[in-house]
C-alpha positions in Angstrom: -76.7 6.6 -90.5 -75.3 8.4 -93.6 -73.1 6.5 -96.0 -69.4 6.9 -94.9 -68.1 7.6 -98.5 -70.5 10.5 -98.9 -69.0 12.0 -95.7 -65.5 12.1 -97.2 -66.1 15.2 -99.4 -67.5 17.5 -96.7 -64.9 16.3 -94.3 -62.2 17.0 -96.8 -63.5 20.5 -97.4 -63.7 21.2 -93.6 -60.1 19.8 -93.2 -58.9 22.0 -96.0 -60.4 25.1 -94.5 -59.0 24.2 -91.1 -55.6 23.7 -92.6 -55.8 27.0 -94.5 -56.8 28.9 -91.3 -53.7 27.5 -89.5 -51.0 27.4 -92.2 -51.1 31.1 -93.1 -49.8 31.9 -89.6 -47.1 29.2 -89.7 -44.2 31.6 -89.9 -45.5 34.1 -87.4 -42.8 35.9 -85.5 -39.9 34.2 -87.3 -36.9 34.4 -87.5 -37.2 35.8 -83.9 -38.0 32.7 -81.9 -39.2 33.8 -78.4 -41.9 31.3 -77.7 -41.5 28.6 -75.1 -41.7 25.7 -77.5 -40.9 23.2 -74.7 -41.3 20.0 -76.9 -39.0 21.3 -79.5 -36.5 22.8 -77.1 -36.5 19.6 -75.1 -35.9 17.5 -78.2 -32.9 19.7 -79.0 -31.6 19.4 -75.4 -31.9 15.6 -75.7 -29.2 15.9 -78.3 -31.3 15.9 -81.5 -28.2 17.5 -83.1 -25.7 15.1 -81.8 -24.4 12.0 -83.5 -26.2 9.8 -80.9 -29.0 11.5 -79.0 -29.9 10.8 -75.4 -33.3 9.3 -75.5 -34.3 10.0 -72.0 -35.9 13.5 -71.8 -35.3 13.8 -68.0 -38.4 16.0 -68.1 -41.7 14.9 -66.8 -43.9 18.0 -66.9 -45.0 17.3 -70.5 -46.1 14.1 -72.2 -43.0 12.6 -73.7 -44.6 11.3 -76.9 -44.7 14.9 -78.3 -41.1 15.4 -77.3 -40.1 12.2 -79.1 -42.1 13.2 -82.2 -40.2 16.5 -82.3 -37.0 14.6 -81.8 -37.9 12.4 -84.8 -38.5 15.5 -86.9 -35.2 17.0 -85.9 -33.4 13.8 -86.7 -35.2 13.6 -90.1 -34.1 17.2 -90.9 -30.6 16.3 -90.0 -30.6 13.2 -92.1 -32.0 15.2 -95.1 -29.4 17.9 -94.5 -26.6 15.4 -94.4 -27.9 13.6 -97.5 -28.3 16.8 -99.5 -24.9 18.2 -98.5 -26.3 21.2 -96.7 -25.0 19.8 -93.4 -21.6 18.2 -92.9 -22.1 17.2 -89.3 -25.2 16.9 -87.1 -23.8 19.7 -85.0 -24.2 22.0 -88.0 -27.9 21.8 -87.4 -27.6 23.3 -83.9 -25.5 26.1 -85.3 -28.1 26.8 -88.1 -30.9 26.6 -85.6 -29.2 29.2 -83.4 -28.7 31.5 -86.4 -32.1 31.2 -88.0 -34.6 28.7 -86.5 -37.3 29.4 -89.2 -37.3 26.0 -91.0 -37.1 23.7 -87.9 -39.8 25.8 -86.1 -42.1 25.8 -89.1 -41.8 22.0 -89.3 -42.5 21.7 -85.6 -45.5 23.9 -85.9 -46.7 21.9 -88.9 -46.8 18.8 -86.8 -49.1 20.6 -84.3 -51.3 21.6 -87.2 -51.5 17.9 -88.3 -52.6 17.1 -84.7 -55.3 19.9 -85.0 -56.6 18.3 -88.2 -56.7 14.9 -86.4 -58.8 16.7 -83.7 -61.2 18.0 -86.4 -61.6 14.6 -87.9 -62.0 13.1 -84.4 -64.8 15.6 -83.6 -66.6 14.7 -86.9 -66.4 11.0 -86.1 -67.4 11.3 -82.4 -70.3 13.6 -83.1 -71.5 11.3 -85.9 -71.5 8.4 -83.5 -73.5 10.4 -81.0 -76.1 11.9 -83.3 -76.7 11.4 -87.0 -75.8 14.5 -89.0 -73.9 16.2 -86.1 -70.4 15.4 -87.6 -70.1 18.3 -90.0 -71.2 20.8 -87.4 -68.8 19.5 -84.7 -65.9 19.4 -87.2 -66.7 22.9 -88.4 -66.8 24.2 -84.8 -63.4 22.7 -84.0 -62.0 23.8 -87.4 -63.1 27.4 -86.8 -62.1 27.5 -83.1 -60.4 30.9 -82.5 -58.3 29.4 -79.7 -57.1 26.5 -81.8 -56.3 28.7 -84.7 -54.4 31.2 -82.6 -52.3 28.6 -80.8 -51.5 26.7 -84.0 -48.6 29.2 -84.5 -46.9 27.8 -81.4 -45.1 24.6 -80.7 -47.2 23.1 -77.9 -48.6 19.8 -76.7 -52.3 20.9 -76.6 -53.2 19.9 -80.2 -52.0 16.4 -79.5 -53.9 16.2 -76.3 -57.1 17.4 -77.9 -56.8 15.0 -80.8 -56.1 12.2 -78.3 -59.2 13.0 -76.3 -61.5 13.0 -79.4 -60.1 9.7 -80.6 -60.0 8.1 -77.1 -63.7 8.9 -76.4 
């Protein structure tokens, strides 16, 4: 079995390539925001922009963890906006989102990219456990997956599910 510290450099390179392949499409289609983006839209409907949000999503078609993560990101953006003086009230976030959703959507997409990177690392770890030397190949395959790269420009739950599968197995 290879030394774990020697694996860090190739893994970091593969993760950097995977991130680069996904980040350059982060702003695709913005400021027009026509994608479904159910987790983000559900987080906003839960009152992410209100003074006290409703924490029950009342929506059971999607895993709620991703919705809660998006809600946390929305609340963080509101807190930073209030602290910096760009927002005077949490409801200002809703108005700004309706006018130009670019920043919140890019942050929501970045969370999905982080989940994709967790899937790449999970593929490395899982393949290394199954066969010595298979980690770099598996991570490179997941990092270069055309489907994952293409969907990284959307706010979806799929990156979280794939990362969870790799790490659960």
